[in-house]
N, C-alpha and C positions, 0 to 999 in steps of 0.2 A: 504494500500500500504506500502510495506517495501522497503526502499532504502538502498543500500550498499554504504559505504564510499569507494571511489576508491583512494582518495588522501586527504591530509590535507594541509590547507593554513598555511604557515609560513611567517609572515611579521612583527612581533613585535607590531602590532597595537592593542591596548586594549581600546582606547577611541575615542572620536570624531575627525574627520579629516576634515580640511578645503577644501582640494583639493585631492580627491582620484586619480585623473589622474597621480599624481606624486608618488603614492605608488607602490613600487616594491614588488611583492609577489612570493614566491616559492611554487609551487604545488608539494608536495612530494607524489608520487604515491606508492601504495602498490605493492609489487613485482609481484603479479599475473597479474597486469594490465599494466606492462611496455611494453610488446609487442604491446599493443594497441596504443602506442605513435608513432609507425613507420609511417613516412610520414607527421607527424604533423608540423614539422619545415618548411614546404613549405608555410605555411600560415602566414599572417601578424597579424591576430586577431583570437581569439577563443571565443566561448560562454562558460561561466562557470556556471554550475548549482550547487549551494552550499546551505548549510543549515545554518540557524540562530541557533547557539548552546547556545547562552546566553539568560537568562530570559529577556523578553521584553513585553511591553504592546501592545495592538492592538487598533488602532484608525481608524475610517472610514473617518475622515477629518483631514488633516494635512497642515502645512505651508511648502511649498517646501523648501528643503535644510535647514530646521529648522530656516528659516528666517521669523520672525514674521511681517516684513514689507510687505511680499508677502501675497496675499489673500489665505484663506483656500481653498483647493481642496480635492476631494475624493482621498482616498489612492490609488485607481487604476489609477489615473491620475498623480501619483508621483513615485519617486524612494525610498520612505520611507520604512524602514524595519518594520514598525508597521502594518504588514499585517496579515490577518487571518491564513495563513499557513506559516510555518517556512522555506520557500524556497526563495532563491535569484537567479537572473539571471543577468549576466553582460557580456558585450562584452569587452574583455581586449586585449591589444596589446601583442602579443607573442614575447618575447625577445629572448628566446632560449630554446632548449630542449637538456638536457644532462643527460644520464642515466635514472634514475627514477624521475628526476626533470624538470618540465616546469616552466620557469620564465616568469612572465607577469607583465605588468604595467596597472594600472587603475582598478584593481579588488577591489570593495568596500565590502570586507569581512574581518572580524576580525581574528586575529591570532588564530589558532586552529580550524577554521571553517571546517566542513566536505565538501568535494567535491563529488558530486554524479554523475556528468557526464560532459564531455566537447565535443564540436564539432566545426568545422569551420562554420563561417557564410555563409549563402546561396549565398551571393553576391561574395564570394571568391572561391567557388567550381567550378572547371573546369573539369567536367567529360568527 
């Protein structure tokens, strides 16, 4: 499977974060995808599918939130980035859409991460 970068995360985050919910990120979209943002601003949240672009280890059991006082759980029962595939998925609060930039809060992606897709959560869609 080949994924195309549609946007890049810009937030200045390069290390561990205690509370990702407070992190504001700009998703800077490639010009050919800007038309696809039409209507997005009507939603409170978006699902962001992004890539882990930094080198990382893979672990099948982790301490949630890197907190060693919490018991080990399987990686699939956690939000850990130490996963077999380099894909992340986060529900983030949509702050605004302006031009080729969507600003979100709560995206747990590092600065420079590639964005592969976004979509509104099913519970906010009103077809």
